[in-house]
VEXDREN-2710 file (C-alpha; in Angstrom, 1 decimal):
% VEXDREN-2710
k/r/px/py/pz
1/MET/11.1/10.3/-11.4
2/PRO/12.5/13.6/-10.0
3/GLN/13.3/13.9/-6.3
4/ILE/10.6/12.8/-3.9
5/GLU/10.4/13.7/-0.3
6/ALA/8.4/13.0/2.7
7/PHE/6.7/15.9/4.4
8/ARG/4.9/16.9/7.6
9/GLY/1.3/17.0/6.2
10/VAL/-1.5/19.0/7.6
11/ARG/-4.5/16.7/8.2
12/TYR/-8.0/16.9/9.7
13/ASP/-8.3/16.0/13.4
14/LEU/-11.2/13.4/13.4
15/GLY/-12.1/14.3/16.9
16/HIS/-13.3/17.7/15.5
17/VAL/-14.9/16.7/12.2
18/GLY/-16.3/13.2/13.1
19/GLY/-14.9/11.4/10.0
20/LEU/-13.0/12.1/6.8
21/SER/-16.1/11.4/4.8
22/ASN/-17.5/14.8/6.1
23/VAL/-14.7/17.0/4.9
24/VAL/-13.2/15.7/1.6
25/ALA/-14.2/16.8/-1.8
26/PRO/-13.3/16.1/-5.5
27/PRO/-11.0/18.4/-7.3
28/TYR/-12.3/21.8/-7.8
29/ASP/-12.7/21.6/-11.5
30/VAL/-15.3/18.8/-11.3
31/ILE/-17.5/20.5/-8.7
32/GLY/-20.6/22.1/-10.1
33/PRO/-22.8/24.5/-8.3
34/GLU/-25.1/21.8/-7.0
35/LEU/-22.3/19.7/-5.6
36/GLN/-20.6/22.7/-4.1
37/GLN/-23.7/23.4/-2.1
38/GLN/-24.1/19.8/-1.0
39/LEU/-20.4/19.9/0.2
40/TYR/-21.1/23.3/2.0
41/ASP/-24.1/21.6/3.7
42/LEU/-22.3/18.4/4.6
43/HIS/-20.0/19.9/7.2
44/PRO/-18.7/23.4/8.1
45/ASN/-15.2/22.3/7.8
46/ASN/-15.5/20.6/4.4
47/CYS/-12.5/21.5/2.3
48/VAL/-14.6/22.7/-0.6
49/ARG/-14.6/26.0/1.4
50/LEU/-10.8/26.0/0.8
51/ILE/-10.5/24.7/-2.7
52/LEU/-13.7/26.4/-4.1
53/ASN/-15.0/29.0/-1.9
54/LYS/-18.2/30.8/-3.1
55/ASP/-18.3/34.1/-4.6
56/GLU/-20.3/36.6/-2.6
57/PRO/-21.9/40.1/-3.4
58/GLY/-19.4/43.0/-2.7
59/ASP/-16.3/40.9/-3.4
60/ASP/-13.3/42.9/-4.1
61/ASP/-9.4/42.7/-4.1
62/SER/-9.2/42.5/-0.4
63/ASN/-12.2/40.3/0.3
64/ASN/-13.0/37.4/-2.0
65/ARG/-13.2/33.7/-2.3
66/TYR/-9.4/33.4/-2.1
67/THR/-9.0/35.6/1.0
68/ARG/-11.9/33.8/2.7
69/ALA/-10.3/30.4/2.0
70/ALA/-7.0/31.6/3.5
71/LYS/-8.7/33.0/6.6
72/LEU/-10.7/29.7/7.1
73/LEU/-7.4/27.7/6.7
74/LYS/-5.7/29.8/9.4
75/ASP/-8.7/29.6/11.7
76/TRP/-9.0/25.8/11.4
77/GLN/-5.4/25.4/12.2
78/ARG/-5.7/27.7/15.1
79/ASP/-8.7/25.8/16.4
80/ARG/-7.0/22.4/16.0
81/VAL/-9.5/21.3/13.3
82/LEU/-6.3/20.8/11.4
83/PHE/-3.0/19.6/12.7
84/THR/0.5/19.1/11.5
85/GLU/2.0/15.6/11.3
86/GLY/4.8/15.0/14.0
87/ASP/7.2/13.3/11.6
88/PRO/7.8/13.6/7.8
89/ALA/5.7/10.9/6.0
90/VAL/4.6/9.6/2.8
91/TYR/1.0/8.9/2.5
92/VAL/-0.1/5.5/1.0
93/TYR/-3.4/6.2/-0.8
94/HIS/-5.8/3.5/-2.1
95/GLN/-9.1/4.0/-3.8
96/THR/-11.6/1.1/-4.1
97/TYR/-14.3/1.6/-6.7
98/GLU/-16.7/-0.3/-9.0
99/ALA/-16.9/0.0/-12.8
100/GLY/-18.8/-2.2/-15.2
101/GLY/-19.8/-4.4/-12.3
102/ILE/-16.2/-5.1/-11.4
103/GLU/-14.4/-3.9/-8.2
104/TYR/-11.0/-2.3/-8.6
105/THR/-8.5/-0.9/-6.1
106/ARG/-6.1/1.6/-7.4
107/ARG/-2.8/1.9/-5.2
108/GLY/-0.6/4.9/-5.0
109/PHE/1.1/7.2/-2.5
110/MET/1.3/10.9/-1.9
111/CYS/4.6/12.8/-1.4
112/ARG/6.3/16.0/-2.2
113/VAL/8.0/16.0/-5.7
114/LYS/10.7/18.4/-6.8
115/LEU/9.4/20.8/-9.4
116/GLN/10.7/20.8/-13.0
117/ARG/9.4/22.9/-15.8
118/PHE/7.8/20.8/-18.5
119/GLY/10.5/20.2/-21.1
120/GLU/13.4/20.6/-18.7
121/GLY/13.4/17.2/-16.9
122/ASP/11.6/14.0/-16.3
123/ILE/8.1/15.3/-15.6
124/HIS/5.9/15.3/-18.7
125/PRO/2.4/16.7/-19.5
126/HIS/0.0/14.8/-21.7
127/GLU/-2.7/17.5/-22.3
128/GLU/-3.0/21.1/-23.2
129/THR/-3.8/23.6/-20.5
130/HIS/-5.7/26.9/-20.3
131/GLY/-4.5/30.2/-18.8
132/GLY/-7.7/31.1/-16.9
133/ALA/-7.6/27.9/-14.7
134/LYS/-3.8/28.6/-13.9
135/ALA/-4.5/32.3/-12.9
136/ASP/-7.4/31.1/-10.6
137/ARG/-5.3/28.6/-8.8
138/LEU/-2.3/31.0/-8.5
139/LYS/-4.5/33.3/-6.6
140/LEU/-5.6/30.7/-4.2
141/TRP/-2.1/29.5/-3.6
142/LYS/-0.8/32.9/-3.0
143/ALA/-3.5/33.4/-0.5
144/CYS/-3.3/30.2/1.3
145/LYS/0.4/29.2/0.8
146/THR/-0.7/25.5/0.8
147/ASN/-1.3/22.7/-1.7
148/MET/-4.8/21.5/-0.9
149/SER/-5.2/19.2/-3.8
150/GLN/-2.6/16.8/-5.2
151/ILE/-1.3/16.3/-8.7
152/PHE/-2.0/12.8/-10.2
153/GLY/1.2/11.4/-11.6
154/LEU/2.0/8.1/-13.4
155/PHE/5.4/6.3/-13.4
156/PRO/6.5/3.1/-15.1
157/ASP/7.1/0.3/-12.6
158/GLU/6.5/-3.0/-14.4
159/GLU/6.8/-5.1/-11.2
160/ASN/5.0/-2.5/-9.0
161/GLU/8.1/-2.6/-6.8
162/ALA/7.2/0.8/-5.1
163/GLN/3.8/-0.3/-4.1
164/GLU/4.8/-3.7/-2.8
165/LEU/7.4/-2.0/-0.6
166/LEU/4.6/0.2/0.8
167/MET/2.2/-2.7/1.1
168/ASP/4.6/-4.3/3.4
169/ALA/4.9/-1.1/5.4
170/ILE/1.2/-0.8/6.1
171/ALA/0.4/-4.5/6.4
172/THR/-0.6/-4.3/10.1
173/ALA/-1.8/-0.7/10.1
174/THR/-5.4/0.5/10.3
175/PRO/-6.2/3.0/7.4
176/LEU/-8.1/6.3/7.7
177/GLU/-11.1/6.1/5.4
178/ALA/-13.4/8.4/3.5
179/THR/-16.3/7.5/1.2
180/ASP/-16.9/10.2/-1.4
181/HIS/-20.1/11.3/-3.0
182/LEU/-19.8/8.6/-5.8
183/GLY/-19.4/5.8/-3.2
184/VAL/-15.6/5.4/-3.7
185/THR/-13.7/4.1/-0.7
186/ASN/-10.5/6.1/-0.1
187/SER/-8.0/4.8/2.4
188/LEU/-5.0/6.6/3.7
189/TRP/-2.0/5.4/5.8
190/PRO/0.8/7.7/6.8
191/VAL/4.2/6.1/6.6
192/THR/6.9/7.8/8.7
193/ASP/9.5/4.9/8.8
194/VAL/12.8/6.4/7.6
195/ALA/14.2/3.2/6.1
196/THR/11.0/2.5/4.1
197/ILE/11.0/6.2/2.8
198/THR/14.7/5.9/1.8
199/LYS/14.1/2.6/-0.1
200/LEU/11.0/4.2/-1.8
201/GLN/13.3/7.1/-3.0
202/ALA/15.8/4.6/-4.4
203/ILE/13.1/2.7/-6.3
204/MET/11.7/6.0/-7.8
205/GLY/15.0/7.5/-8.8
206/GLY/15.4/7.8/-12.5
207/LYS/11.8/7.0/-13.4
208/PRO/10.0/9.6/-15.6
209/THR/6.6/11.0/-14.4
210/TYR/3.7/11.5/-16.6
211/ILE/1.0/14.0/-15.4
212/ALA/-2.3/12.3/-15.5
213/ASP/-4.5/15.0/-13.9
214/GLY/-3.7/18.3/-12.5
215/HIS/-1.7/20.0/-15.4
216/HIS/-3.1/23.4/-14.5
217/ARG/-2.0/22.9/-10.9
218/TYR/1.3/21.7/-11.7
219/GLU/2.1/24.6/-13.9
220/THR/0.7/26.9/-11.2
221/ALA/3.1/25.3/-8.8
222/CYS/6.0/26.2/-11.0
223/ASN/4.7/29.8/-11.4
224/TYR/4.2/30.0/-7.6
225/ARG/7.7/28.8/-6.9
226/ASP/9.1/31.4/-9.4
227/GLU/7.2/34.3/-7.5
228/VAL/8.5/33.1/-4.2
229/ALA/12.1/32.7/-5.6
230/GLU/11.9/36.2/-7.0
231/ALA/10.7/37.7/-3.6
232/TYR/13.4/35.7/-1.8
233/ALA/16.1/37.0/-4.0
234/ALA/14.7/40.7/-3.6
235/GLU/14.9/40.3/0.2
236/ASN/18.2/38.6/0.4
237/GLY/20.4/40.3/-1.8
238/GLY/19.9/38.2/-5.0
239/ALA/20.2/34.8/-3.1
240/THR/18.8/31.8/-4.6
241/LEU/15.8/30.1/-3.0
242/PRO/17.1/27.3/-0.8
243/ASP/16.8/23.9/-2.4
244/ASP/14.8/22.5/0.6
245/HIS/12.2/25.4/0.5
246/PRO/8.7/23.9/0.3
247/ALA/7.8/26.0/-2.7
248/ASN/10.3/24.0/-4.7
249/TYR/8.0/21.0/-4.4
250/VAL/4.4/20.0/-5.1
251/LEU/2.1/17.6/-3.5
252/MET/1.6/14.6/-5.9
253/MET/-0.2/11.2/-5.9
254/CYS/2.0/8.7/-7.6
255/VAL/0.6/5.7/-9.3
256/SER/2.4/2.9/-11.2
257/MET/1.3/2.5/-14.9
258/SER/1.2/-1.2/-14.3
259/ASP/-1.1/-0.9/-11.3
260/PRO/-4.1/-3.3/-11.8
261/GLY/-6.5/-0.7/-10.6
262/MET/-5.8/1.9/-13.2
263/LEU/-8.7/2.7/-15.4
264/VAL/-9.0/5.4/-18.2
265/LEU/-12.5/6.4/-19.3
266/PRO/-13.5/8.5/-22.2
267/THR/-14.5/12.2/-22.2
268/HIS/-17.2/12.9/-24.7
269/ARG/-18.1/16.4/-26.2
270/LEU/-21.3/18.4/-26.4
271/PHE/-21.3/21.4/-28.7
272/ARG/-23.5/24.4/-29.0
273/ASN/-23.3/27.3/-31.5
274/MET/-22.4/24.9/-34.3
275/PRO/-23.9/25.4/-37.8
276/GLU/-27.1/23.5/-38.0
277/LEU/-26.5/20.3/-39.9
278/ASP/-28.5/17.0/-40.4
279/SER/-26.7/13.7/-40.8
280/VAL/-26.7/13.9/-44.6
281/GLU/-25.2/17.4/-44.6
282/LEU/-22.6/16.2/-42.0
283/VAL/-21.6/13.3/-44.2
284/GLU/-21.2/15.6/-47.2
285/LYS/-19.0/17.9/-45.2
286/LEU/-16.7/14.9/-44.1
287/GLY/-16.4/13.9/-47.7
288/ASP/-14.0/11.1/-48.5
289/SER/-12.0/11.7/-45.3
290/PHE/-14.4/9.4/-43.4
291/ASP/-16.4/6.3/-44.1
292/HIS/-19.8/6.4/-42.4
293/GLU/-22.7/4.4/-41.1
294/PHE/-25.9/5.8/-39.9
295/GLY/-26.8/4.7/-36.4
296/GLY/-30.0/5.0/-34.3
297/SER/-32.1/8.0/-33.8
298/GLY/-32.6/10.1/-30.5
299/PRO/-30.2/10.9/-27.6
300/GLU/-31.2/7.6/-25.9
301/GLU/-29.3/5.7/-28.6
302/ALA/-26.0/7.0/-27.2
303/ALA/-25.5/3.8/-25.2
304/ALA/-25.8/1.5/-28.0
305/VAL/-23.5/3.7/-30.2
306/TRP/-20.8/3.8/-27.5
307/GLY/-21.1/0.1/-27.1
308/MET/-20.2/-0.4/-30.8
309/ILE/-17.3/2.1/-30.6
310/ASP/-16.0/0.5/-27.3
311/ALA/-16.1/-2.9/-28.9
312/GLU/-14.1/-1.9/-31.9
313/GLN/-11.3/-0.3/-29.8
314/ASP/-10.2/1.8/-32.8
315/GLN/-9.2/5.4/-32.2
316/GLY/-10.2/6.3/-35.8
317/THR/-13.8/5.4/-35.1
318/LEU/-16.1/8.2/-33.6
319/ALA/-19.8/8.8/-33.4
320/LEU/-21.5/12.2/-34.2
321/TYR/-25.0/13.3/-33.2
322/THR/-26.9/16.0/-35.3
323/ALA/-29.7/17.5/-33.4
324/LYS/-31.3/18.8/-36.5
325/ASP/-32.5/15.3/-37.3
326/GLN/-31.6/13.6/-34.1
327/GLN/-29.4/11.2/-35.9
328/TRP/-26.3/9.4/-34.8
329/THR/-23.6/8.7/-37.4
330/MET/-20.7/6.4/-37.0
331/VAL/-17.6/7.6/-38.8
332/THR/-14.2/5.9/-39.4
333/VAL/-11.2/7.8/-40.7
334/SER/-10.3/6.7/-44.3
335/GLU/-6.8/6.6/-45.8
336/LYS/-7.5/9.8/-47.5
337/GLY/-8.6/11.3/-44.1
338/ARG/-5.3/10.1/-42.5
339/GLN/-3.4/11.8/-45.3
340/LYS/-5.2/14.9/-44.9
341/MET/-4.7/14.7/-41.0
342/ALA/-1.0/14.3/-41.6
343/GLU/-0.9/17.4/-43.9
344/LEU/-2.8/19.5/-41.3
345/SER/-0.7/18.1/-38.3
346/SER/2.7/17.9/-39.8
347/ASP/4.1/19.5/-36.6
348/HIS/2.8/16.4/-34.7
349/SER/3.9/12.8/-34.6
350/SER/1.9/10.0/-36.3
351/ASP/0.9/8.8/-32.7
352/TRP/-0.7/12.1/-32.0
353/GLN/-2.3/12.3/-35.4
354/GLY/-3.9/8.9/-34.9
355/LEU/-5.8/9.8/-31.6
356/GLY/-9.5/10.0/-31.8
357/VAL/-9.6/13.2/-29.9
358/SER/-7.0/14.7/-32.4
359/LEU/-9.0/13.6/-35.4
360/LEU/-12.1/15.0/-33.9
361/HIS/-10.8/18.5/-33.1
362/ARG/-8.1/19.0/-35.8
363/LEU/-9.6/17.2/-38.8
364/ILE/-13.3/17.4/-38.2
365/PHE/-14.1/20.4/-36.3
366/GLU/-11.3/22.8/-37.2
367/ASN/-11.1/21.8/-40.8
368/LEU/-13.9/19.9/-42.4
369/LEU/-16.7/21.5/-40.2
370/ASP/-14.9/24.9/-40.0
371/ALA/-16.2/25.3/-36.5
372/PRO/-16.7/28.9/-35.2
373/SER/-14.7/30.0/-32.2
374/GLU/-17.7/30.2/-30.0
375/ALA/-18.5/26.5/-30.4
376/ALA/-16.5/25.4/-27.5
377/PRO/-17.2/22.0/-26.3
378/LYS/-18.7/21.0/-23.0
379/TYR/-16.9/18.0/-21.7
380/VAL/-19.0/15.1/-20.2
381/ARG/-17.8/11.8/-18.6
382/SER/-20.6/9.4/-19.1
383/ILE/-23.1/8.4/-21.7
384/GLU/-25.8/9.3/-19.2
385/GLU/-24.5/12.9/-19.3
386/VAL/-24.5/12.9/-23.1
387/VAL/-28.2/11.8/-23.1
388/GLN/-29.2/14.2/-20.5
389/GLY/-27.4/17.1/-22.3
390/LEU/-28.9/16.3/-25.7
391/THR/-32.3/15.9/-24.2
392/HIS/-32.4/18.8/-21.8
393/GLY/-29.5/21.1/-22.5
394/ASP/-27.8/22.5/-19.4
395/ASP/-28.7/25.4/-17.2
396/THR/-25.6/26.0/-15.3
397/GLY/-22.0/24.7/-15.1
398/ARG/-18.5/25.7/-14.4
399/ASP/-16.1/27.0/-17.0
400/LEU/-12.3/26.3/-16.8
401/THR/-11.7/29.0/-14.1
402/GLY/-14.3/27.6/-11.8
403/GLN/-16.8/30.4/-12.5
404/ILE/-20.4/29.6/-13.0
405/ALA/-21.4/29.7/-16.7
406/THR/-24.9/29.5/-18.2
407/GLY/-25.8/27.2/-21.2
408/GLY/-28.6/26.0/-23.3
409/ALA/-29.3/23.6/-26.1
410/PHE/-26.6/21.5/-27.8
411/ASN/-26.8/20.9/-31.5
412/LEU/-23.9/18.5/-32.0
413/ALA/-22.2/15.8/-29.9
414/ALA/-19.3/13.6/-30.3
415/ILE/-18.5/10.2/-28.6
416/VAL/-14.9/9.3/-28.7
417/MET/-12.5/6.7/-27.5
418/PRO/-10.1/7.6/-24.6
419/ALA/-6.4/7.7/-25.1
420/THR/-4.7/4.7/-23.4
421/LEU/-1.7/4.7/-21.0
422/GLU/0.5/3.7/-23.8
423/HIS/-0.7/6.7/-25.7
424/ILE/0.3/8.9/-22.9
425/ARG/3.8/7.5/-22.7
426/GLN/4.4/7.6/-26.4
427/ILE/3.0/11.1/-27.0
428/SER/4.6/12.6/-23.9
429/ASN/7.9/11.1/-24.9
430/HIS/7.7/12.9/-28.2
431/GLY/7.4/16.2/-26.2
432/GLU/3.8/16.6/-27.4
433/ARG/0.5/17.4/-25.7
434/MET/-2.8/15.8/-26.5
435/PRO/-5.9/17.9/-26.9
436/ALA/-7.5/18.9/-23.6
437/LYS/-9.5/16.3/-21.9
438/SER/-8.2/13.4/-23.9
439/THR/-8.4/11.2/-20.9
440/TYR/-10.5/10.8/-17.8
441/PHE/-8.9/8.9/-14.9
442/TYR/-11.4/7.4/-12.7
443/PRO/-11.9/7.9/-9.8
444/LYS/-10.7/11.4/-9.1
445/VAL/-8.2/11.7/-6.2
446/LEU/-9.8/13.5/-3.3
447/SER/-8.9/16.9/-1.8
448/GLY/-8.8/17.1/1.9
449/LEU/-7.0/13.9/2.8
450/VAL/-3.7/15.8/3.5
451/PHE/-2.4/19.3/2.8
452/ASN/1.0/20.4/1.9
453/PRO/2.3/23.6/3.5
454/LEU/4.4/25.8/1.0
455/GLN/6.2/28.0/3.6
END
């Protein structure tokens, strides 16, 4: 792993806000308009007002959601709603949650991590990114000069040595706790012991880091650092930005790839503006690239279809729904399909070519179905959302820049297996990126637990 550092985090004063549960929020990109309003109503100091402030009539270059966030941040620090840690710390962060009737605890820690451009060091992306989201976050960071949400990074540690060290450090300490809107318990322990931090840095030295979530924010951190460095050079006769300048670092949640609480869930796709197809026409277009089996009828059969796919644990098996005849079709890539995929994706490794999401986007939608450019997918996390979307469409949502977008009926859906942690390691080590939203790491790491000043 690149250089990690303790830092003097900015945190909520619980005497002012009454409890962390009142002021935390999930990452901005999973907050829809309804949840945004719920968080606004929950507490006047909820961090959603910083990470995703509302647009207002009359907004312009000098008065907008970014400038409002910056003003609130300054006001809350002035009024002691937020305070700065007395000593540099790393922040042990555990999340206890339930999935499939089983309780898990994912263990990690937050620290500053020295920035490296992707491809220039030991920090690796695993998914593609979009320019709009990076531009949005850069505007916020330039206004606030603070990381208010952490990157989620994975590192190899087969013996979980780093976490065992930190477990010893917090053994007798009482955590700060916040329960989020999904019922996940988030526990935080600041660790300021210099000896412990030094040992942690030694353990983490030389380990690669794989970005699990927050690719846009990580690339934004690099862009922000470059702008700060350019301004510093202009003001200081061409001098280089000091190595210890906070802009050289980004706030990151670090989790071992061997942590027993790690869970990777699928991200399914709902499409609108696709050519109208029934299941027979779909199979004809897929040709000999896929074997098929017709599943149940109606959106409500999504759960049964997903159960079959999940049981097979085969990246080459997907389910497609055609709204024209309300039919689910199970498809499995054939040998001819793999050969065609290899031809279409000769610039990618066989690991990348075999991913379910790669087959879906490169082979099925881009090639066999010749999807129009306006048929961009809506990404959904749960089977319930698949059923809801196919049954009712959607009225509003957020695009990748955080702006409200309108929607309507979907005429095609895809249920697909998630990439695994081993896929992330293999494909990232090839220097490749998976298609967007190949993975969904549950639960999301919360914003509002600790902020990282960048000046």
